[in-house]
C-alpha positions in Angstrom: 30.1 -14.9 13.9 28.7 -14.4 10.3 30.1 -16.9 7.7 29.4 -18.1 4.2 27.6 -21.4 4.2 30.0 -24.4 4.5 29.8 -28.2 4.7 31.2 -28.2 8.3 31.2 -25.9 11.3 34.2 -25.6 13.5 32.7 -23.9 16.5 29.3 -22.8 17.8 27.5 -20.4 17.9 27.5 -19.5 14.2 25.4 -17.8 11.5 25.7 -19.2 8.0 24.6 -17.3 4.9 23.7 -19.4 1.8 21.1 -20.2 -0.9 19.2 -23.4 -1.5 20.0 -24.9 -4.9 16.6 -25.2 -6.5 15.2 -28.7 -5.8 18.1 -29.7 -3.7 19.1 -28.9 -0.1 21.9 -27.1 1.8 23.7 -29.3 4.3 26.2 -28.6 7.1 27.4 -30.5 10.1 28.9 -29.8 13.6 30.1 -31.7 16.6 27.9 -31.7 19.7 27.9 -32.9 23.3 25.2 -35.0 25.0 22.6 -32.8 26.8 23.7 -29.7 24.9 20.7 -27.3 24.3 20.7 -25.6 20.9 18.4 -23.4 18.9 18.5 -23.9 15.1 16.7 -21.3 13.1 16.4 -20.4 9.4 15.7 -16.7 8.5 14.5 -16.4 4.9 11.0 -14.9 4.5 11.9 -12.2 7.0 14.8 -11.3 4.8 12.8 -11.0 1.6 13.6 -14.5 0.3 11.0 -16.7 -1.4 12.3 -19.8 0.2 9.7 -21.7 2.3 12.3 -23.2 4.7 12.2 -26.7 6.3 15.0 -27.5 8.7 15.9 -31.1 9.7 18.5 -32.3 12.2 20.1 -35.7 11.9 22.5 -37.6 14.2 25.6 -39.5 13.0 23.4 -42.6 12.0 21.2 -40.4 9.8 18.3 -40.6 12.3 16.2 -37.5 12.4 16.1 -36.1 15.9 14.3 -32.8 15.2 12.7 -30.8 12.4 10.6 -27.7 11.8 8.2 -26.5 9.1 7.5 -22.9 8.1 5.8 -21.1 11.0 3.2 -18.3 10.9 4.7 -17.0 14.1 8.1 -16.7 12.4 6.5 -15.1 9.3 7.0 -18.3 7.3 10.5 -19.1 8.6 11.5 -22.2 10.7 13.0 -22.7 14.2 13.6 -25.8 16.3 14.9 -26.3 19.8 16.9 -29.5 20.3 18.7 -31.2 23.2 21.5 -33.4 21.7 21.0 -37.0 22.8 24.7 -38.0 22.6 28.2 -36.9 21.8 29.0 -37.0 18.1 28.5 -35.5 14.6 25.1 -33.8 13.7 23.9 -32.7 10.3 21.5 -29.8 9.6 19.6 -29.7 6.2 17.7 -26.8 4.8 15.3 -27.2 1.8 12.2 -25.6 0.4 8.8 -26.9 1.5 8.0 -28.1 -2.0 11.6 -28.5 -3.2 10.8 -25.7 -5.7 11.3 -22.2 -4.3 9.2 -19.7 -6.3 12.0 -17.1 -6.4 15.3 -16.2 -4.8 16.1 -18.8 -2.1 18.8 -17.1 0.1 18.7 -17.7 3.8 20.6 -17.3 7.1 21.0 -20.4 9.3 21.7 -19.8 13.0 22.9 -22.5 15.3 23.6 -21.9 19.0 21.9 -20.2 22.0 20.5 -16.7 21.9 17.7 -14.5 23.2 14.7 -14.5 20.9 11.0 -13.6 21.0 8.2 -13.9 18.4 5.3 -12.1 20.0 4.8 -9.5 22.7 1.9 -9.5 25.2 -0.2 -7.4 25.3 0.1 -6.9 21.6 -1.3 -3.4 21.8 -0.8 -0.5 24.2 -2.8 2.7 24.5 -0.8 5.7 23.3 1.3 7.3 26.0 0.9 4.5 28.6 3.6 2.4 30.3 3.3 -1.3 30.7 5.4 -4.4 31.2 5.5 -6.6 28.1 5.9 -10.4 28.2 8.2 -11.6 25.4 6.9 -14.9 24.0 8.5 -17.6 22.0 11.9 -17.7 23.7 13.0 -18.2 27.3 10.0 -18.3 29.6 9.4 -15.4 31.9 11.2 -12.8 29.7 9.7 -9.3 30.3 10.6 -5.8 29.3 9.3 -2.3 30.3 7.6 -0.5 27.5 6.3 3.1 27.0 3.9 3.6 24.1 5.1 6.5 21.9 3.0 9.5 21.0 3.8 9.1 17.3 3.9 6.0 15.1 1.6 3.0 14.8 3.7 -0.1 15.2 7.0 0.0 17.1 9.6 -2.7 17.8 10.3 -3.8 21.3 13.8 -3.1 22.7 15.7 -6.3 23.7 16.4 -6.4 27.5 20.0 -7.6 26.6 20.8 -6.6 23.0 24.2 -8.4 22.9 22.5 -11.8 23.6 19.7 -11.3 21.1 19.3 -12.3 17.5 16.6 -11.9 14.9 14.0 -9.2 14.6 12.2 -8.2 17.8 8.5 -8.5 18.2 6.4 -5.3 17.6 3.6 -3.6 19.5 0.6 -1.7 18.1 0.3 1.8 19.5 -3.5 2.2 19.9 -5.9 5.2 20.3 -8.4 2.9 22.1 -8.5 2.0 25.8 -6.6 -1.3 25.9 -7.6 -3.9 28.5 -6.2 -7.2 29.5 -8.3 -10.3 30.3 -8.8 -10.9 34.0 -8.8 -14.4 35.6 -12.1 -16.3 35.0 -14.9 -15.1 37.2 -18.7 -15.7 37.5 -20.2 -13.5 36.2 -17.6 -12.9 33.4 -15.3 -9.9 33.4 -17.3 -6.7 32.7 -16.3 -4.5 29.7 -16.6 -0.7 29.5 -18.6 1.4 27.0 -17.4 1.2 23.4 -15.0 1.7 21.8 -12.4 -0.4 23.5 -10.0 -3.4 23.0 -9.2 -6.3 25.2 -6.2 -8.8 24.8 -6.0 -12.3 26.2 -4.4 -15.7 25.9 -6.1 -19.0 25.3 -3.2 -20.9 27.0 -5.2 -23.7 28.7 -6.7 -26.9 27.1 -10.3 -26.3 25.8 -10.2 -22.8 27.3 -12.9 -20.3 26.6 -12.5 -16.6 27.5 -15.8 -14.8 28.5 -16.6 -11.1 28.8 -19.8 -9.4 29.6 -20.9 -6.2 27.8 -23.9 -4.1 28.9 -26.0 -3.2 25.8 -29.1 -1.4 24.6 -31.6 -3.0 22.1 -31.3 -1.9 18.5 -27.6 -0.8 19.0 -25.3 -2.1 16.2 -21.8 -3.3 17.2 -18.8 -4.3 15.3 -16.7 -7.1 16.9 -13.2 -7.8 15.4 -10.7 -10.4 16.6 -7.0 -9.9 15.7 -5.1 -13.2 16.0 -3.6 -14.5 12.8 -3.1 -10.8 11.7 -0.8 -10.2 14.7 1.2 -13.5 14.3 -0.8 -15.7 16.7 -1.2 -19.4 15.7 -4.8 -19.8 16.9 -7.9 -20.1 14.7 -10.2 -17.9 16.8 -13.9 -18.4 17.0 -16.2 -15.7 18.3 -19.6 -16.3 19.8 -22.2 -13.8 21.2 -24.6 -15.2 23.8 -27.3 -13.9 26.0 -26.7 -14.2 29.8 -28.7 -17.4 29.8 -26.1 -19.0 27.5 -28.1 -19.1 24.2 -25.9 -18.4 21.2 -27.2 -15.2 19.3 -24.4 -15.0 16.7 -21.1 -16.7 15.8 -18.3 -16.1 13.4 -15.1 -18.0 12.5 -13.6 -16.3 9.5 -14.1 -12.7 8.4 -14.0 -11.6 4.7 -10.7 -12.6 3.2 -9.1 -13.7 6.5 -9.3 -16.3 9.2 -9.8 -13.9 12.0 -13.5 -13.4 13.1 -15.4 -10.2 12.2 -19.0 -9.8 13.1 -21.6 -7.0 12.9 -24.4 -7.5 15.3 -27.6 -5.6 16.1 -28.8 -6.1 19.7 -32.3 -7.7 19.6 -35.2 -6.6 21.8 -35.2 -7.7 25.4 -31.4 -8.1 25.6 -29.5 -5.8 27.9 -26.2 -7.7 28.2 -24.1 -9.8 25.9 -21.6 -12.5 26.8 -18.7 -12.5 24.4 -17.0 -15.9 24.1 -13.7 -16.6 22.4 -12.1 -20.0 21.8 -9.4 -21.6 19.6 -10.7 -24.1 17.1 -7.2 -25.6 17.0 -6.8 -25.7 20.8 -3.1 -24.9 20.6 -3.2 -24.0 24.4 0.3 -22.4 24.8 1.5 -18.9 25.8 1.6 -17.8 22.2 -2.1 -18.4 21.7 -2.9 -14.7 22.0 -5.7 -12.5 20.6 -7.0 -8.9 20.6 -10.7 -8.2 20.6 -11.8 -4.8 19.3 -15.4 -3.6 19.9 -16.7 -0.5 18.2 -20.0 1.0 16.9 -21.0 -0.2 13.5 -23.3 2.8 13.0 -20.6 5.4 13.8 -17.3 3.8 12.9 -14.1 5.5 14.2 -12.5 8.0 11.9 -9.3 6.4 10.6 -6.9 6.1 7.7 -4.3 3.7 6.4 -1.5 5.4 4.5 0.9 3.5 2.3 3.9 4.3 0.0 4.9 2.5 -3.2 8.7 2.3 -2.3 10.9 2.5 0.8 14.2 3.0 -0.9 14.7 6.6 -2.3 17.9 7.5 -4.0 17.9 11.2 -5.2 20.8 12.3 -7.4 22.1 15.9 -7.0 20.1 18.3 -9.2 17.3 15.7 -9.8 14.0 14.8 -8.2 12.2 11.6 -7.3 8.5 10.9 -7.0 7.0 8.8 -4.2 3.4 7.6 -4.6 1.6 7.9 -1.2 -2.0 6.8 -0.9 -4.7 6.9 1.8 -7.5 4.4 2.5 -10.1 6.5 4.3 -12.6 5.3 6.9 -14.9 8.0 8.1 -12.4 10.9 7.5 -12.4 12.8 4.2 -10.4 15.8 5.3 -6.8 16.7 4.4 -3.8 14.8 5.6 -0.4 16.4 6.2 2.7 14.3 5.6 5.6 14.9 8.0 9.0 13.5 7.1 11.6 12.8 9.7 15.2 13.8 9.2 16.3 14.1 5.6 19.8 14.1 4.1 21.3 17.6 3.6 20.0 19.3 0.5 16.9 17.1 0.0 13.7 19.1 0.0 10.1 17.6 0.0 7.1 19.0 -1.8 3.5 17.7 -2.2 3.3 16.9 1.5 -0.5 17.2 1.7 -3.1 14.7 0.6 -6.0 17.1 -0.1 -9.5 16.6 1.3 -11.4 14.2 -0.8 -8.3 12.9 -2.6 -6.8 9.4 -2.2 -3.2 10.3 -2.5 -0.3 12.6 -3.4 2.8 12.5 -5.4 5.5 13.4 -2.9 8.4 15.0 -4.6 12.0 14.8 -3.2 14.4 17.2 -4.8 18.2 17.1 -4.2 19.4 20.7 -4.2 22.8 20.0 -2.6 25.9 18.1 -3.5 26.5 16.0 -0.4 26.4 12.2 -0.5 24.5 11.1 2.6 22.2 8.1 3.4 19.9 7.8 6.3 16.8 6.0 7.5 13.7 8.1 8.3 10.0 7.9 8.9 6.9 9.5 7.4 3.8 10.4 9.4 0.3 11.4 8.2 -1.8 13.6 10.4 -5.3 14.9 10.1 -5.9 18.7 10.1 -7.4 18.6 13.6 -4.6 16.4 15.0 -7.0 13.6 16.0 -5.5 11.1 13.6 -1.8 10.3 13.3 -0.7 7.3 11.3 2.8 6.1 10.3 3.1 5.7 6.5 4.1 2.1 5.7 5.4 0.3 2.6 2.6 -1.1 0.4 3.4 -4.8 0.4 2.1 -7.9 -1.3 -0.1 -10.3 0.6 2.7 -12.8 1.0 5.1 -10.3 2.5 6.3 -11.4 5.9 8.7 -8.6 6.8 8.1 -7.1 10.3 5.4 -4.4 10.3 7.7 -1.9 12.1 10.3 -2.3 9.4 7.8 -1.3 6.7 7.5 2.1 8.4 11.3 2.8 7.8 12.3 4.6 4.7 15.9 4.6 3.4 16.7 8.0 1.8 20.0 8.9 0.2 21.4 12.0 -1.4 23.3 10.5 -4.3 26.1 11.9 -6.5 25.3 14.1 -9.5 24.9 12.2 -12.8 27.5 13.4 -15.4 25.1 13.3 -18.3 21.7 15.1 -18.0 18.4 13.3 -18.5 15.0 14.9 -18.0 11.4 15.2 -19.1 8.9 18.1 -19.1 5.3 19.0 -20.1 5.3 20.8 -23.4 1.7 22.0 -23.9 1.5 25.7 -24.7 -1.7 26.1 -22.6 -1.8 23.8 -19.6 -5.2 22.4 -18.7 -7.1 23.9 -15.7 -9.0 20.7 -14.7 -8.9 16.9 -15.3 -12.3 16.4 -17.0 -14.2 13.1 -16.4 -14.7 10.9 -19.5 -12.0 12.7 -21.5 -9.0 11.9 -23.6 -6.4 14.6 -24.0 -3.1 14.7 -26.0 -0.2 15.6 -23.7 2.9 16.8 -25.5 6.2 16.2 -23.7 9.8 17.0 -24.3 12.8 15.2 -23.0 16.6 15.4 -22.8 18.5 12.3 -23.7 22.0 11.6 -22.3 24.5 12.0 -25.0 26.0 8.8 -26.5 23.1 6.5 -25.4 21.4 4.2 -27.9 18.4 2.8 -26.0 14.8 4.1 -26.4 13.1 6.5 -23.9 9.9 5.0 -22.4 7.3 7.5 -21.5 4.4 6.8 -19.1 2.2 8.6 -16.5 2.3 8.3 -12.7 -0.8 9.4 -10.8 -1.9 9.8 -7.1 -5.1 7.9 -7.7 -5.6 4.9 -5.4 -6.0 1.8 -7.6 -9.7 1.3 -8.1 -11.0 -2.2 -7.5 -14.2 -4.1 -8.4 -14.9 -7.3 -6.5 -11.5 -6.9 -4.9 -9.8 -7.0 -8.4 -8.0 -4.0 -10.0 -10.2 -2.2 -12.6 -7.9 -0.6 -15.1 -10.8 1.0 -17.0 -11.5 3.3 -14.1 -7.9 4.5 -13.6 -6.4 7.8 -14.7 -3.8 6.6 -17.2 -2.0 6.9 -20.5 -3.8 5.2 -23.4 -0.6 3.4 -24.0 3.1 3.6 -22.9 5.2 5.3 -25.6 8.7 4.3 -26.5 10.7 6.9 -28.4 13.6 5.2 -30.3 16.9 6.9 -30.9 16.9 8.9 -34.2 18.5 6.9 -37.0 21.1 9.7 -37.8 22.1 9.8 -34.1 22.5 6.0 -34.0 24.5 6.0 -37.2 26.8 8.7 -35.8 27.3 6.9 -32.5 27.9 3.6 -34.2 30.5 5.3 -36.4 32.2 6.8 -33.3 32.2 3.4 -31.6 33.9 1.8 -34.6 36.6 4.5 -34.7 37.1 4.1 -30.9 37.8 0.4 -31.5 40.1 1.2 -34.4 42.0 3.7 -32.3 42.3 1.3 -29.4 43.6 -1.5 -31.7 46.0 0.9 -33.4 47.4 2.1 -30.1 47.8 -1.5 -28.9 49.8 -2.3 -32.0 51.9 0.8 -31.7 52.9 -0.1 -28.1 54.0 -3.6 -29.2 55.7 -2.6 -32.5 59.4 -1.9 -33.1 61.3 -0.2 -35.9 59.5 0.5 -39.2 56.4 -1.3 -37.9 56.2 1.1 -35.0 56.5 4.1 -37.3 53.7 2.8 -39.4 51.6 2.0 -36.4 52.1 5.5 -34.9 51.1 7.0 -38.2 47.9 5.0 -38.2 47.1 6.3 -34.7 47.6 9.9 -35.9 45.4 9.2 -38.9 42.5 7.9 -36.8 42.6 10.6 -34.1 41.2 13.5 -36.3 38.6 11.1 -37.7 37.5 10.3 -34.1 37.3 14.0 -33.3 35.2 14.6 -36.4 33.0 11.7 -35.4 32.5 13.2 -31.9 31.4 16.4 -33.6 29.1 14.5 -35.9 27.4 12.8 -32.8 26.9 16.2 -31.1 25.5 17.7 -34.4 23.2 14.7 -34.9 21.9 14.9 -31.3 21.3 18.6 -31.6 19.0 18.0 -34.6 17.3 15.0 -33.1 13.6 15.0 -32.3 13.2 15.0 -28.5 9.4 15.4 -28.5 6.6 12.9 -28.1 3.0 12.7 -27.0 0.9 10.8 -24.5 -2.8 10.4 -24.6 -4.2 11.0 -21.1 -7.5 9.2 -20.3 -9.6 10.4 -17.4 -12.4 7.8 -16.6 -16.0 8.7 -16.2 -16.0 7.6 -12.6 -13.4 9.2 -10.4 -14.5 9.8 -6.8 -11.6 12.3 -6.1 -11.5 16.0 -5.5 -8.2 16.3 -7.3 -5.5 14.2 -8.8 -1.7 14.5 -9.2 -0.1 13.5 -12.5 3.5 13.4 -13.6 5.2 12.2 -16.8 7.8 9.5 -16.1 10.7 9.0 -18.6 12.8 5.8 -18.4 16.0 5.4 -20.4 16.3 1.8 -21.5 19.3 -0.2 -22.7 19.4 -1.1 -26.4 17.9 -4.5 -25.6 15.0 -2.7 -23.8 15.1 -5.0 -20.7 17.0 -2.7 -18.2 16.0 0.8 -17.0 19.2 2.8 -16.9 17.9 6.2 -15.7 14.5 7.6 -14.6 13.3 11.2 -14.7 10.1 12.9 -13.8 8.3 16.0 -14.9 7.0 18.5 -12.4 3.8 17.4 -10.6 0.5 18.8 -11.9 -2.3 18.8 -9.3 -5.7 19.7 -10.8 -9.2 19.5 -9.6 -11.6 16.9 -11.1 -14.3 18.4 -13.3 -17.6 16.7 -14.0 -18.7 18.0 -17.4 -22.4 17.7 -16.5 -24.0 20.1 -14.1 -27.7 20.4 -13.0 -29.1 23.9 -12.5 -32.7 24.1 -11.1 -34.2 27.4 -12.0 -37.2 27.2 -9.6 -35.6 26.0 -6.4 -33.4 27.3 -3.6 -30.0 25.8 -3.7 -27.9 23.6 -1.3 -29.9 21.4 -1.1 -32.4 22.2 -3.8 -35.6 23.0 -1.9 -39.2 23.2 -3.2 -42.2 24.5 -1.3 -45.7 23.6 -2.4 -49.2 23.5 -0.9 -50.8 20.1 -0.7 -54.6 19.9 -1.2 -56.3 17.3 1.0 -58.4 16.3 -2.0 -56.1 16.6 -5.0 -52.6 16.3 -3.5 -49.7 18.3 -5.0 -47.7 18.5 -8.1 -44.1 19.8 -7.7 -42.4 20.8 -11.0 -38.6 20.7 -11.4 -37.5 23.1 -14.1 -33.9 23.5 -15.0 -31.0 23.4 -17.4 -28.2 20.9 -18.0 -24.9 22.7 -17.9 -22.5 21.1 -20.5 -18.9 21.9 -19.7 -15.6 21.2 -21.4 -17.2 20.4 -24.7 -19.4 17.6 -23.3 -21.9 16.2 -25.8 -24.4 13.4 -25.9 -27.9 12.5 -24.8 -28.5 12.7 -21.0 -31.2 11.0 -19.1 -32.6 12.6 -15.9 -34.3 10.4 -13.3 -35.8 10.9 -9.9 -35.2 8.3 -7.1 -35.8 7.9 -3.4 -39.4 9.3 -3.5 -41.8 7.9 -0.8 -44.3 5.2 -1.8 -47.3 6.5 -3.6 -45.5 9.5 -5.1 -45.6 9.4 -8.9 -42.7 10.8 -11.0 -41.8 11.8 -14.5 -38.3 11.5 -16.0 -36.8 13.3 -18.9 -34.3 12.9 -21.7 -32.2 15.8 -22.9 -30.8 15.4 -26.4 -27.3 16.3 -27.3 -28.3 19.7 -28.8 -30.6 20.6 -25.8 -30.1 21.9 -22.3 -33.6 22.5 -20.9 -35.7 20.0 -18.9 -38.8 19.6 -16.8 -39.8 16.8 -14.4 -42.7 16.4 -11.9 -43.3 14.9 -8.5 -47.0 14.0 -7.9 -48.0 13.6 -4.3 -51.3 11.8 -3.7 -54.3 13.4 -1.8 -53.7 11.5 1.4 -50.0 12.4 1.7 -49.2 14.1 5.0 -47.9 17.7 5.0 -44.3 18.3 6.1 -40.7 18.1 4.9 -39.8 15.2 2.5 -36.1 14.3 2.2 -34.1 11.6 0.5 -35.2 12.3 -3.1 -32.4 12.5 -5.7 -32.2 13.9 -9.2 -29.7 12.0 -11.2 -28.3 12.9 -14.7 -26.7 10.1 -16.6 -24.6 10.6 -19.7 -23.9 8.2 -22.6 -21.7 5.1 -21.9 -17.9 5.9 -22.1 -16.1 3.1 -24.0 -12.8 4.1 -22.4 -14.2 3.6 -18.9 -15.7 0.1 -19.4 -18.9 1.8 -20.7 -19.5 3.5 -17.4 -21.3 6.7 -17.9 -20.7 10.1 -16.4 -23.2 10.8 -13.6 -24.1 13.7 -11.4 -26.6 13.9 -8.5 -28.6 16.5 -6.7 -30.3 16.1 -3.4 -33.9 17.5 -3.2 -36.0 18.6 -0.3 -39.8 19.1 -0.7 -41.7 21.1 1.9 -45.4 20.4 1.7 -47.7 23.0 3.3 -51.2 21.9 4.3 -54.0 23.9 2.8 -56.9 25.0 5.0 -59.9 22.6 5.0 
């Protein structure tokens, strides 16, 4: 049963909902029997609370008999199993780890016996395969059959007996790799297949080391990744690579920004086999000490993407639209991604369901064309054009988020009722742009419709599909497509005056009607007359409000800044309008303009007039006595009004090859450079040379200049002796 938190509990089992009072604690009590087995669990982090729960159990003499701290396995929540030592009264206390929760401190306290599990083993299953999963963290020996789905990335396990279960189920990764499970220790160690593959195991014995043998070829570069902490395991994994004689060749404890090992390793000469050794620095040695080792090629990483969305709650009012920002982090795949939504409420239509090739995101538009009110939970999948990559879109969370991974892949979508008063925003430029130009600032005129009778300002900003750029893992605002500043448009003074006057008459009329209802005799006649006197004034005031609103200025302007560095093929941009309350601290309504998707234009182009194109190829004889001089003659194409001095430089030339660079002034376009090959240079094809044009620093982009590059190929033909 679910109940509000109370000082005493009449019967078990029970689930109490409460909130820790700041630096204090929440206390409840129950009567127990000697030998009774109970689970006591606090759910907070998994529900979105900021409470770091500590649970303590005391007997009637105030002696602590059990306690639990926040557990990584429970995503920061706490659970303790206790066998009651005697008949009597027992007290349970819940408080924050530091007696100062950094935010909302709500929780659910469960006391009783139920089916639970924190981890599943194996933690990953090859897509389409059927396995038997062991559920870890609850009753020993609990298993469940599992079939890996063809879609999705992380799925929850179904409880074997749902009525006896409580809490979120563990989840399993659906993998595209061959997924192996460690075999019992052997000598020599378990042999592993050719890469790529993954193998899962458990370090459940004291001082245990798991060993695997991998056949290798010298000079091959491997990537070894261990997933332990990232899948909820409590171990601190240590990875070692050894030769078959036992000598350690490489070791890693913590990867970049995490405590799981990650190691790139190039096989040295004379080594044809590696022993991979895994151990736990904490030596936890229980059935939850699980890991997953992934081995792939570091030279040819697998094509993959991670796709995230900014929100998982989408309420779309009838006749309106909502924008969902969806971004892709690409690894080895730069092609288009198609977004496939699951079931949607009646009347809701999706647009912008493709992340273009070379782009980092899309602004997915949901428009409610119907009038039904219907909520549901759905999913969103991203698929590559060739079908080789399928990824579930998940909520973009903060690093301290501890919600189940599978839950982040669920999106609540609702078709909401129509708003009575219209509110909207639109682009207002007479001639829309055809490109987003690097290193530019453009005035964007907009118009909006304000709901009648509202007094708060309208806040205007831009939303883009660009993935937030980072430098040293920190956001870099200077390299974002953005509005120069957020604009707040206050209500016109005449409109405010008219609305204030109407509000005053509304109050006068309400007061007069109240007096008229209570009055008698001559006083009632006078009060009724006062009501009749105010009514036409109120009607005139309503007309005055409508007249003032019709004359109000509903236009504004945003300055769009496109940075000088933007590695995107295209970018989506919308104008967002937010209606604020008069105090400017609450958003009452939000509206979006239609999405504009335009290609990114580099305003500098290089045209070589004496070379074949794609790539620029030069052919020249090379004299065995004097060498060769290759001249690069061309023009700098200045587009979209680009001005400023440009420096042209050659890089990547082989040792011994002399170069000349060039500077093109703001009023010039022609240039000429030279590559001078020495007399002893061998004839043949020379690749890897680049011609780079660099513009002036852009103060709006952190002084980063616009650049453009051209790959060059030089074919040197030997002259007869």
